[in-house]
N, CA, C and O atoms as a CHARMM CRD file, in Angstrom:
* protein
*
  308
    1    1 MET  N     -4.58200-180.45700 -47.31900 PROA 1      0.00000
    2    1 MET  CA    -4.27700-179.69500 -46.36500 PROA 1      0.00000
    3    1 MET  C     -3.13900-179.95100 -45.35500 PROA 1      0.00000
    4    1 MET  O     -3.08400-181.16900 -45.18600 PROA 1      0.00000
    5    2 ALA  N     -2.48300-179.50600 -44.83100 PROA 2      0.00000
    6    2 ALA  CA    -1.44400-179.14400 -43.70900 PROA 2      0.00000
    7    2 ALA  C     -2.05500-179.24700 -42.92700 PROA 2      0.00000
    8    2 ALA  O     -2.97100-178.43800 -43.06800 PROA 2      0.00000
    9    3 PRO  N     -2.22000-180.06500 -41.63600 PROA 3      0.00000
   10    3 PRO  CA    -2.87300-178.95700 -40.77000 PROA 3      0.00000
   11    3 PRO  C     -2.19700-178.13500 -40.35000 PROA 3      0.00000
   12    3 PRO  O     -0.97700-178.22000 -40.49400 PROA 3      0.00000
   13    4 ILE  N     -2.74800-177.13600 -39.73400 PROA 4      0.00000
   14    4 ILE  CA    -2.02000-175.81400 -39.09400 PROA 4      0.00000
   15    4 ILE  C     -2.20100-176.51800 -37.34500 PROA 4      0.00000
   16    4 ILE  O     -2.99900-177.16600 -36.66900 PROA 4      0.00000
   17    5 ARG  N     -0.10000-175.48700 -37.19700 PROA 5      0.00000
   18    5 ARG  CA    -0.10900-175.14900 -36.01800 PROA 5      0.00000
   19    5 ARG  C     -1.17400-173.91400 -35.01300 PROA 5      0.00000
   20    5 ARG  O     -2.09500-173.12400 -35.21900 PROA 5      0.00000
   21    6 GLY  N     -0.34400-174.38700 -33.89800 PROA 6      0.00000
   22    6 GLY  CA    -1.10600-173.32300 -32.93300 PROA 6      0.00000
   23    6 GLY  C     -0.18100-171.53600 -33.58200 PROA 6      0.00000
   24    6 GLY  O     -0.57700-170.46900 -34.05100 PROA 6      0.00000
   25    7 GLY  N      1.13100-172.13800 -33.22500 PROA 7      0.00000
   26    7 GLY  CA     2.09400-170.27200 -33.46600 PROA 7      0.00000
   27    7 GLY  C      0.60200-169.21500 -34.96800 PROA 7      0.00000
   28    7 GLY  O      0.05100-168.11700 -35.05100 PROA 7      0.00000
   29    8 GLN  N      0.65600-170.66600 -35.85700 PROA 8      0.00000
   30    8 GLN  CA     0.88400-170.66300 -37.61100 PROA 8      0.00000
   31    8 GLN  C     -0.73500-169.92000 -37.51400 PROA 8      0.00000
   32    8 GLN  O     -1.11400-169.29300 -38.50300 PROA 8      0.00000
   33    9 VAL  N     -1.70700-170.02700 -36.22000 PROA 9      0.00000
   34    9 VAL  CA    -2.76000-169.99600 -36.95300 PROA 9      0.00000
   35    9 VAL  C     -3.18100-168.37100 -37.51100 PROA 9      0.00000
   36    9 VAL  O     -3.81300-168.13500 -38.54100 PROA 9      0.00000
   37   10 GLU  N     -2.73200-167.51000 -36.69000 PROA 10     0.00000
   38   10 GLU  CA    -3.50700-166.52500 -36.69200 PROA 10     0.00000
   39   10 GLU  C     -2.29700-165.89700 -38.05800 PROA 10     0.00000
   40   10 GLU  O     -2.88200-165.18000 -38.87000 PROA 10     0.00000
   41   11 ARG  N     -1.23800-166.03600 -38.26100 PROA 11     0.00000
   42   11 ARG  CA    -0.77300-166.01600 -40.17300 PROA 11     0.00000
   43   11 ARG  C     -2.29200-166.65200 -40.89300 PROA 11     0.00000
   44   11 ARG  O     -3.19400-166.49100 -41.71600 PROA 11     0.00000
   45   12 THR  N     -1.84400-167.28800 -40.07600 PROA 12     0.00000
   46   12 THR  CA    -2.56300-168.42200 -41.61100 PROA 12     0.00000
   47   12 THR  C     -4.42900-167.66000 -41.97100 PROA 12     0.00000
   48   12 THR  O     -4.88500-167.74100 -43.11200 PROA 12     0.00000
   49   13 ALA  N     -5.06900-167.14000 -41.07500 PROA 13     0.00000
   50   13 ALA  CA    -5.99200-166.46000 -41.42200 PROA 13     0.00000
   51   13 ALA  C     -5.47700-165.29400 -42.03100 PROA 13     0.00000
   52   13 ALA  O     -5.89100-164.95100 -43.13800 PROA 13     0.00000
   53   14 ARG  N     -4.39400-164.48200 -41.26500 PROA 14     0.00000
   54   14 ARG  CA    -4.15100-163.68700 -42.47900 PROA 14     0.00000
   55   14 ARG  C     -3.76200-163.27100 -43.58200 PROA 14     0.00000
   56   14 ARG  O     -3.84600-162.12900 -44.03300 PROA 14     0.00000
   57   15 LEU  N     -3.33500-164.17500 -44.03500 PROA 15     0.00000
   58   15 LEU  CA    -3.35000-164.84500 -45.38200 PROA 15     0.00000
   59   15 LEU  C     -4.40900-165.37900 -45.82500 PROA 15     0.00000
   60   15 LEU  O     -4.90100-164.76200 -46.77000 PROA 15     0.00000
   61   16 TRP  N     -4.84300-166.11200 -45.56600 PROA 16     0.00000
   62   16 TRP  CA    -6.65700-166.53900 -45.69000 PROA 16     0.00000
   63   16 TRP  C     -7.11600-165.90000 -46.03500 PROA 16     0.00000
   64   16 TRP  O     -7.61700-166.01800 -47.15300 PROA 16     0.00000
   65   17 GLY  N     -7.29100-164.39400 -45.01800 PROA 17     0.00000
   66   17 GLY  CA    -7.74700-163.35700 -45.67600 PROA 17     0.00000
   67   17 GLY  C     -7.32800-162.09000 -46.59600 PROA 17     0.00000
   68   17 GLY  O     -7.94700-161.27700 -47.28300 PROA 17     0.00000
   69   18 ALA  N     -6.06400-162.30900 -46.29300 PROA 18     0.00000
   70   18 ALA  CA    -5.78900-160.81500 -48.07900 PROA 18     0.00000
   71   18 ALA  C     -5.59900-162.36700 -49.94600 PROA 18     0.00000
   72   18 ALA  O     -5.26900-161.98800 -51.06900 PROA 18     0.00000
   73   19 GLU  N     -5.75700-163.08000 -49.77500 PROA 19     0.00000
   74   19 GLU  CA    -6.40900-164.01700 -50.79800 PROA 19     0.00000
   75   19 GLU  C     -7.94600-164.85800 -50.60200 PROA 19     0.00000
   76   19 GLU  O     -8.26500-165.85300 -51.25200 PROA 19     0.00000
   77   20 GLY  N     -8.67800-164.27900 -49.68200 PROA 20     0.00000
   78   20 GLY  CA    -9.69700-164.19900 -50.47600 PROA 20     0.00000
   79   20 GLY  C    -10.33800-162.72100 -50.69600 PROA 20     0.00000
   80   20 GLY  O    -11.09200-162.74600 -51.66900 PROA 20     0.00000
   81   21 ARG  N    -10.27400-161.62000 -50.17100 PROA 21     0.00000
   82   21 ARG  CA    -9.41600-160.22800 -50.43700 PROA 21     0.00000
   83   21 ARG  C     -9.46700-160.10200 -52.28800 PROA 21     0.00000
   84   21 ARG  O    -10.23100-159.52500 -53.06100 PROA 21     0.00000
   85   22 LEU  N     -8.28400-160.93000 -52.46700 PROA 22     0.00000
   86   22 LEU  CA    -8.01800-161.11300 -53.89900 PROA 22     0.00000
   87   22 LEU  C     -9.10900-161.63900 -54.86900 PROA 22     0.00000
   88   22 LEU  O     -9.63100-161.16300 -55.87700 PROA 22     0.00000
   89   23 ARG  N     -9.28700-163.02000 -54.05500 PROA 23     0.00000
   90   23 ARG  CA    -9.59300-163.47500 -55.00100 PROA 23     0.00000
   91   23 ARG  C    -11.19100-163.12900 -55.46400 PROA 23     0.00000
   92   23 ARG  O    -11.93600-163.77300 -56.20200 PROA 23     0.00000
   93   24 GLU  N    -11.47200-161.56300 -54.57200 PROA 24     0.00000
   94   24 GLU  CA   -13.27100-162.15800 -54.91400 PROA 24     0.00000
   95   24 GLU  C    -12.62400-161.07800 -56.10000 PROA 24     0.00000
   96   24 GLU  O    -12.74800-161.40200 -57.28100 PROA 24     0.00000
   97   25 GLU  N    -11.80900-159.55900 -55.68300 PROA 25     0.00000
   98   25 GLU  CA   -10.73600-158.52600 -56.95200 PROA 25     0.00000
   99   25 GLU  C    -10.47600-158.98100 -58.56800 PROA 25     0.00000
  100   25 GLU  O    -10.50100-158.37200 -59.63700 PROA 25     0.00000
  101   26 ILE  N    -10.24900-160.19100 -58.22000 PROA 26     0.00000
  102   26 ILE  CA   -10.03000-160.21400 -59.55500 PROA 26     0.00000
  103   26 ILE  C    -10.88200-161.68600 -60.77600 PROA 26     0.00000
  104   26 ILE  O    -10.63800-161.97400 -61.94800 PROA 26     0.00000
  105   27 GLY  N    -12.08000-162.39600 -59.57300 PROA 27     0.00000
  106   27 GLY  CA   -12.90900-163.10300 -60.23100 PROA 27     0.00000
  107   27 GLY  C    -12.73500-164.30200 -60.04700 PROA 27     0.00000
  108   27 GLY  O    -13.28000-165.17300 -60.72500 PROA 27     0.00000
  109   28 VAL  N    -11.62800-164.59700 -58.71400 PROA 28     0.00000
  110   28 VAL  CA   -11.17700-165.77500 -59.67800 PROA 28     0.00000
  111   28 VAL  C    -11.93700-167.02100 -57.68500 PROA 28     0.00000
  112   28 VAL  O    -11.57500-166.89400 -56.51600 PROA 28     0.00000
  113   29 GLN  N    -12.76100-167.78900 -58.18700 PROA 29     0.00000
  114   29 GLN  CA   -13.23500-169.07100 -57.28000 PROA 29     0.00000
  115   29 GLN  C    -11.70600-169.97400 -56.88400 PROA 29     0.00000
  116   29 GLN  O    -10.73600-170.14300 -57.62400 PROA 29     0.00000
  117   30 LEU  N    -11.96900-170.60000 -55.03300 PROA 30     0.00000
  118   30 LEU  CA   -11.53100-172.00100 -55.60400 PROA 30     0.00000
  119   30 LEU  C    -12.09800-173.00400 -55.78300 PROA 30     0.00000
  120   30 LEU  O    -13.32400-172.94500 -55.69000 PROA 30     0.00000
  121   31 ARG  N    -11.49200-174.28200 -56.09900 PROA 31     0.00000
  122   31 ARG  CA   -11.90300-175.25600 -57.37300 PROA 31     0.00000
  123   31 ARG  C    -13.58100-176.21200 -56.67200 PROA 31     0.00000
  124   31 ARG  O    -13.63600-176.86800 -55.63200 PROA 31     0.00000
  125   32 PRO  N    -13.94000-176.13400 -56.98500 PROA 32     0.00000
  126   32 PRO  CA   -14.87700-177.08600 -56.55200 PROA 32     0.00000
  127   32 PRO  C    -14.58000-177.87200 -55.64900 PROA 32     0.00000
  128   32 PRO  O    -14.91000-177.85300 -54.46300 PROA 32     0.00000
  129   33 ASN  N    -13.55700-179.01300 -56.55500 PROA 33     0.00000
  130   33 ASN  CA   -12.26300-180.34600 -55.51600 PROA 33     0.00000
  131   33 ASN  C    -11.18600-179.68000 -54.45200 PROA 33     0.00000
  132   33 ASN  O    -10.25300-180.42400 -54.15000 PROA 33     0.00000
  133   34 GLU  N    -11.20200-178.58900 -53.94900 PROA 34     0.00000
  134   34 GLU  CA   -10.60100-177.59800 -53.12700 PROA 34     0.00000
  135   34 GLU  C    -11.24300-176.87500 -52.08600 PROA 34     0.00000
  136   34 GLU  O    -10.68700-176.34600 -51.12400 PROA 34     0.00000
  137   35 ARG  N    -12.40200-176.89200 -52.33900 PROA 35     0.00000
  138   35 ARG  CA   -14.02200-176.34400 -51.60200 PROA 35     0.00000
  139   35 ARG  C    -13.69000-176.95000 -50.33400 PROA 35     0.00000
  140   35 ARG  O    -13.38800-176.05800 -49.54100 PROA 35     0.00000
  141   36 SER  N    -13.60400-178.39100 -49.68600 PROA 36     0.00000
  142   36 SER  CA   -14.44800-178.78800 -49.14400 PROA 36     0.00000
  143   36 SER  C    -13.05800-178.98100 -47.30500 PROA 36     0.00000
  144   36 SER  O    -13.23200-178.91700 -46.08800 PROA 36     0.00000
  145   37 ALA  N    -11.36300-179.31200 -48.61100 PROA 37     0.00000
  146   37 ALA  CA   -10.84200-179.02600 -47.51400 PROA 37     0.00000
  147   37 ALA  C    -10.34600-177.00100 -47.42300 PROA 37     0.00000
  148   37 ALA  O     -9.36200-176.29500 -47.20000 PROA 37     0.00000
  149   38 TYR  N    -10.85400-176.95700 -47.54400 PROA 38     0.00000
  150   38 TYR  CA   -10.50800-175.47600 -46.97700 PROA 38     0.00000
  151   38 TYR  C    -11.47100-174.67400 -46.32900 PROA 38     0.00000
  152   38 TYR  O    -11.38600-173.68700 -45.59800 PROA 38     0.00000
  153   39 ASP  N    -12.29300-175.25800 -46.72100 PROA 39     0.00000
  154   39 ASP  CA   -14.07800-175.10900 -45.53700 PROA 39     0.00000
  155   39 ASP  C    -13.35900-175.63500 -44.64100 PROA 39     0.00000
  156   39 ASP  O    -12.89100-174.91400 -43.75900 PROA 39     0.00000
  157   40 ALA  N    -13.03600-177.39100 -44.66800 PROA 40     0.00000
  158   40 ALA  CA   -12.61600-177.56700 -43.22500 PROA 40     0.00000
  159   40 ALA  C    -10.83200-176.87400 -42.77300 PROA 40     0.00000
  160   40 ALA  O    -10.84400-176.29200 -41.68900 PROA 40     0.00000
  161   41 SER  N     -9.98100-176.89300 -43.20600 PROA 41     0.00000
  162   41 SER  CA    -9.13300-175.96800 -42.99500 PROA 41     0.00000
  163   41 SER  C     -9.51100-174.45600 -42.03200 PROA 41     0.00000
  164   41 SER  O     -8.88500-174.20700 -41.00100 PROA 41     0.00000
  165   42 VAL  N    -10.26600-173.83100 -42.39500 PROA 42     0.00000
  166   42 VAL  CA   -10.09300-172.37700 -41.74900 PROA 42     0.00000
  167   42 VAL  C    -11.13900-173.35600 -40.54000 PROA 42     0.00000
  168   42 VAL  O    -10.75000-173.72900 -39.43300 PROA 42     0.00000
  169   43 ARG  N    -12.43900-173.59100 -41.10800 PROA 43     0.00000
  170   43 ARG  CA   -13.12800-174.68200 -39.55200 PROA 43     0.00000
  171   43 ARG  C    -12.22400-174.65800 -38.36200 PROA 43     0.00000
  172   43 ARG  O    -12.23800-173.75600 -37.52400 PROA 43     0.00000
  173   44 ASP  N    -10.91800-176.38800 -38.31600 PROA 44     0.00000
  174   44 ASP  CA   -10.34200-175.80700 -38.31600 PROA 44     0.00000
  175   44 ASP  C     -9.03900-175.27000 -36.89500 PROA 44     0.00000
  176   44 ASP  O     -8.59600-175.55400 -35.78200 PROA 44     0.00000
  177   45 ALA  N     -8.94100-174.08700 -38.33000 PROA 45     0.00000
  178   45 ALA  CA    -7.52400-172.68300 -37.36100 PROA 45     0.00000
  179   45 ALA  C     -9.05600-172.21700 -36.19600 PROA 45     0.00000
  180   45 ALA  O     -9.06000-171.99500 -34.98500 PROA 45     0.00000
  181   46 ARG  N    -10.16000-172.21200 -37.16700 PROA 46     0.00000
  182   46 ARG  CA   -10.38500-171.19700 -35.84300 PROA 46     0.00000
  183   46 ARG  C    -10.57100-171.18800 -35.23300 PROA 46     0.00000
  184   46 ARG  O    -10.47200-170.22400 -34.47200 PROA 46     0.00000
  185   47 THR  N    -11.47500-173.35400 -34.72900 PROA 47     0.00000
  186   47 THR  CA   -10.88900-173.91800 -33.36300 PROA 47     0.00000
  187   47 THR  C    -10.07000-173.73800 -32.52000 PROA 47     0.00000
  188   47 THR  O    -10.20400-173.59100 -31.30600 PROA 47     0.00000
  189   48 VAL  N     -8.79500-173.74900 -33.43400 PROA 48     0.00000
  190   48 VAL  CA    -7.44100-173.67300 -32.43900 PROA 48     0.00000
  191   48 VAL  C     -7.90500-171.89900 -31.66900 PROA 48     0.00000
  192   48 VAL  O     -8.07200-171.49100 -30.52000 PROA 48     0.00000
  193   49 ALA  N     -7.95300-171.40300 -32.76400 PROA 49     0.00000
  194   49 ALA  CA    -7.29600-169.77400 -32.71600 PROA 49     0.00000
  195   49 ALA  C     -8.67300-169.38500 -31.68000 PROA 49     0.00000
  196   49 ALA  O     -8.59800-168.30500 -31.09400 PROA 49     0.00000
  197   50 GLY  N     -9.44200-169.91700 -31.53700 PROA 50     0.00000
  198   50 GLY  CA   -11.07400-168.68000 -31.14500 PROA 50     0.00000
  199   50 GLY  C    -10.76400-167.57100 -32.26700 PROA 50     0.00000
  200   50 GLY  O     -9.84700-166.89900 -32.73900 PROA 50     0.00000
  201   51 SER  N    -12.83800-167.95800 -32.43400 PROA 51     0.00000
  202   51 SER  CA   -13.23400-166.81000 -33.28700 PROA 51     0.00000
  203   51 SER  C    -13.01600-165.23300 -33.03800 PROA 51     0.00000
  204   51 SER  O    -13.44800-164.19000 -33.52800 PROA 51     0.00000
  205   52 GLY  N    -11.96800-165.67100 -31.85000 PROA 52     0.00000
  206   52 GLY  CA   -12.64800-164.43900 -31.69400 PROA 52     0.00000
  207   52 GLY  C    -11.21300-163.40600 -32.65900 PROA 52     0.00000
  208   52 GLY  O    -11.40500-162.70100 -33.64900 PROA 52     0.00000
  209   53 ASN  N    -10.11800-163.60600 -32.08100 PROA 53     0.00000
  210   53 ASN  CA    -8.26400-164.16100 -32.71600 PROA 53     0.00000
  211   53 ASN  C     -8.53700-164.70200 -34.16300 PROA 53     0.00000
  212   53 ASN  O     -7.87900-164.09600 -35.00900 PROA 53     0.00000
  213   54 PHE  N     -9.28200-165.61500 -34.61500 PROA 54     0.00000
  214   54 PHE  CA    -8.91500-165.86000 -35.91100 PROA 54     0.00000
  215   54 PHE  C     -9.57800-164.70500 -37.17900 PROA 54     0.00000
  216   54 PHE  O     -8.99600-164.33000 -38.19700 PROA 54     0.00000
  217   55 ASP  N    -11.18700-164.26900 -36.62600 PROA 55     0.00000
  218   55 ASP  CA   -12.23100-163.29100 -37.47200 PROA 55     0.00000
  219   55 ASP  C    -11.52700-162.20800 -37.20900 PROA 55     0.00000
  220   55 ASP  O    -11.67800-161.32700 -38.05600 PROA 55     0.00000
  221   56 ALA  N    -10.54500-161.85800 -36.01700 PROA 56     0.00000
  222   56 ALA  CA    -9.55400-160.84000 -36.08400 PROA 56     0.00000
  223   56 ALA  C     -8.24200-160.61900 -37.38500 PROA 56     0.00000
  224   56 ALA  O     -7.82600-159.69700 -38.08600 PROA 56     0.00000
  225   57 ALA  N     -8.02000-161.71000 -37.22300 PROA 57     0.00000
  226   57 ALA  CA    -6.35400-162.37800 -37.87600 PROA 57     0.00000
  227   57 ALA  C     -7.22700-162.28200 -39.58000 PROA 57     0.00000
  228   57 ALA  O     -6.53500-161.67800 -40.39900 PROA 57     0.00000
  229   58 TRP  N     -8.14900-162.62700 -39.95700 PROA 58     0.00000
  230   58 TRP  CA    -9.06500-162.13600 -40.69200 PROA 58     0.00000
  231   58 TRP  C     -9.30500-161.44800 -42.02100 PROA 58     0.00000
  232   58 TRP  O     -9.47000-161.37800 -43.23900 PROA 58     0.00000
  233   59 GLN  N     -9.17700-160.95500 -40.66400 PROA 59     0.00000
  234   59 GLN  CA   -10.16900-159.65300 -40.99900 PROA 59     0.00000
  235   59 GLN  C     -8.85500-158.36400 -41.53200 PROA 59     0.00000
  236   59 GLN  O     -8.74900-157.61800 -42.50600 PROA 59     0.00000
  237   60 ASP  N     -8.02900-158.62900 -40.30500 PROA 60     0.00000
  238   60 ASP  CA    -6.02600-158.11800 -40.80200 PROA 60     0.00000
  239   60 ASP  C     -6.45600-158.27700 -42.35800 PROA 60     0.00000
  240   60 ASP  O     -6.91800-157.57600 -43.25900 PROA 60     0.00000
  241   61 GLY  N     -6.04400-159.57100 -42.14900 PROA 61     0.00000
  242   61 GLY  CA    -5.79700-160.09500 -43.75200 PROA 61     0.00000
  243   61 GLY  C     -6.39600-159.04600 -44.62000 PROA 61     0.00000
  244   61 GLY  O     -5.92600-157.94100 -44.89400 PROA 61     0.00000
  245   62 ARG  N     -7.58400-159.61500 -45.02800 PROA 62     0.00000
  246   62 ARG  CA    -8.90100-158.63800 -46.06500 PROA 62     0.00000
  247   62 ARG  C     -7.79600-157.24300 -46.54200 PROA 62     0.00000
  248   62 ARG  O     -7.59800-156.87100 -47.69900 PROA 62     0.00000
  249   63 THR  N     -7.17100-156.63200 -45.24200 PROA 63     0.00000
  250   63 THR  CA    -7.63000-155.24800 -45.28100 PROA 63     0.00000
  251   63 THR  C     -6.03000-154.96000 -46.06000 PROA 63     0.00000
  252   63 THR  O     -5.74100-153.86800 -46.54900 PROA 63     0.00000
  253   64 MET  N     -5.04100-156.22500 -46.05700 PROA 64     0.00000
  254   64 MET  CA    -3.45500-155.68000 -46.76100 PROA 64     0.00000
  255   64 MET  C     -4.07700-155.00500 -47.53100 PROA 64     0.00000
  256   64 MET  O     -5.21400-154.88400 -47.98800 PROA 64     0.00000
  257   65 PRO  N     -2.77900-154.44000 -47.60700 PROA 65     0.00000
  258   65 PRO  CA    -2.95300-154.12800 -49.53200 PROA 65     0.00000
  259   65 PRO  C     -1.91800-154.68200 -50.54300 PROA 65     0.00000
  260   65 PRO  O     -0.79500-154.17900 -50.51200 PROA 65     0.00000
  261   66 LEU  N     -2.18100-155.66900 -51.43900 PROA 66     0.00000
  262   66 LEU  CA    -1.20000-156.24200 -52.02000 PROA 66     0.00000
  263   66 LEU  C      0.13300-156.99800 -51.64100 PROA 66     0.00000
  264   66 LEU  O      0.53700-158.14000 -51.42100 PROA 66     0.00000
  265   67 GLU  N      0.51000-155.90300 -51.68400 PROA 67     0.00000
  266   67 GLU  CA     2.50200-155.86500 -52.17100 PROA 67     0.00000
  267   67 GLU  C      2.40200-155.83700 -50.52100 PROA 67     0.00000
  268   67 GLU  O      3.33100-156.60300 -50.26600 PROA 67     0.00000
  269   68 ARG  N      1.89300-155.46300 -49.30300 PROA 68     0.00000
  270   68 ARG  CA     2.60300-156.25800 -47.81900 PROA 68     0.00000
  271   68 ARG  C      1.22400-157.00000 -47.44200 PROA 68     0.00000
  272   68 ARG  O      0.75900-156.91700 -46.30500 PROA 68     0.00000
  273   69 ALA  N      0.62200-157.70500 -48.43700 PROA 69     0.00000
  274   69 ALA  CA     0.67800-159.00800 -48.07600 PROA 69     0.00000
  275   69 ALA  C      1.48300-160.29300 -48.64700 PROA 69     0.00000
  276   69 ALA  O      1.35300-161.51500 -48.58200 PROA 69     0.00000
  277   70 VAL  N      2.36400-159.39400 -49.22700 PROA 70     0.00000
  278   70 VAL  CA     3.31900-160.55000 -50.36600 PROA 70     0.00000
  279   70 VAL  C      4.10000-160.34600 -49.45200 PROA 70     0.00000
  280   70 VAL  O      4.66800-161.24600 -48.83400 PROA 70     0.00000
  281   71 GLU  N      4.22200-159.24500 -49.26000 PROA 71     0.00000
  282   71 GLU  CA     6.54300-159.04900 -48.02600 PROA 71     0.00000
  283   71 GLU  C      5.54600-159.90900 -46.71000 PROA 71     0.00000
  284   71 GLU  O      5.92400-161.08100 -46.73200 PROA 71     0.00000
  285   72 TYR  N      4.15200-159.68000 -45.32400 PROA 72     0.00000
  286   72 TYR  CA     4.14200-160.50500 -45.19100 PROA 72     0.00000
  287   72 TYR  C      3.93000-161.86300 -45.86900 PROA 72     0.00000
  288   72 TYR  O      2.83200-161.30900 -45.81500 PROA 72     0.00000
  289   73 ALA  N      3.84300-163.02000 -46.42900 PROA 73     0.00000
  290   73 ALA  CA     3.80400-164.10400 -47.17900 PROA 73     0.00000
  291   73 ALA  C      4.98100-164.18500 -46.95500 PROA 73     0.00000
  292   73 ALA  O      5.22500-163.88200 -45.78700 PROA 73     0.00000
  293   74 ARG  N      5.77000-164.43300 -47.48100 PROA 74     0.00000
  294   74 ARG  CA     7.30500-163.86300 -47.72900 PROA 74     0.00000
  295   74 ARG  C      8.35100-164.31000 -46.01000 PROA 74     0.00000
  296   74 ARG  O      9.38300-164.94600 -45.79400 PROA 74     0.00000
  297   75 GLY  N      7.42200-163.60300 -45.19500 PROA 75     0.00000
  298   75 GLY  CA     8.22900-163.66700 -43.83300 PROA 75     0.00000
  299   75 GLY  C      9.19700-162.44600 -43.84700 PROA 75     0.00000
  300   75 GLY  O     10.00300-162.32500 -42.92400 PROA 75     0.00000
  301   76 THR  N      9.12400-161.13500 -45.30500 PROA 76     0.00000
  302   76 THR  CA     9.48700-160.11300 -44.18600 PROA 76     0.00000
  303   76 THR  C      9.36200-159.14000 -44.46500 PROA 76     0.00000
  304   76 THR  O      9.85300-158.44000 -45.35000 PROA 76     0.00000
  305   77 SER  N      8.13700-158.87500 -43.13700 PROA 77     0.00000
  306   77 SER  CA     7.54800-158.34100 -42.57100 PROA 77     0.00000
  307   77 SER  C      6.84800-158.28300 -41.66800 PROA 77     0.00000
  308   77 SER  O      6.30700-157.21700 -41.37500 PROA 77     0.00000
């Protein structure tokens, strides 16, 4: 995964939160060969944003309705 720039961390956390909730809802897990890179990226992003900011953005993403998450990912909202 590409490094995350400081200005993108909270946006990325929101999208990861939305993705995580969607994966849970449809019963799809990350592939084992993706897990370590994903975990490292999440850990790095949390360090850049600070745990409080990262966790708040992540939770915000988890509560987004699917349509809103798609709009957010496209940058149209």
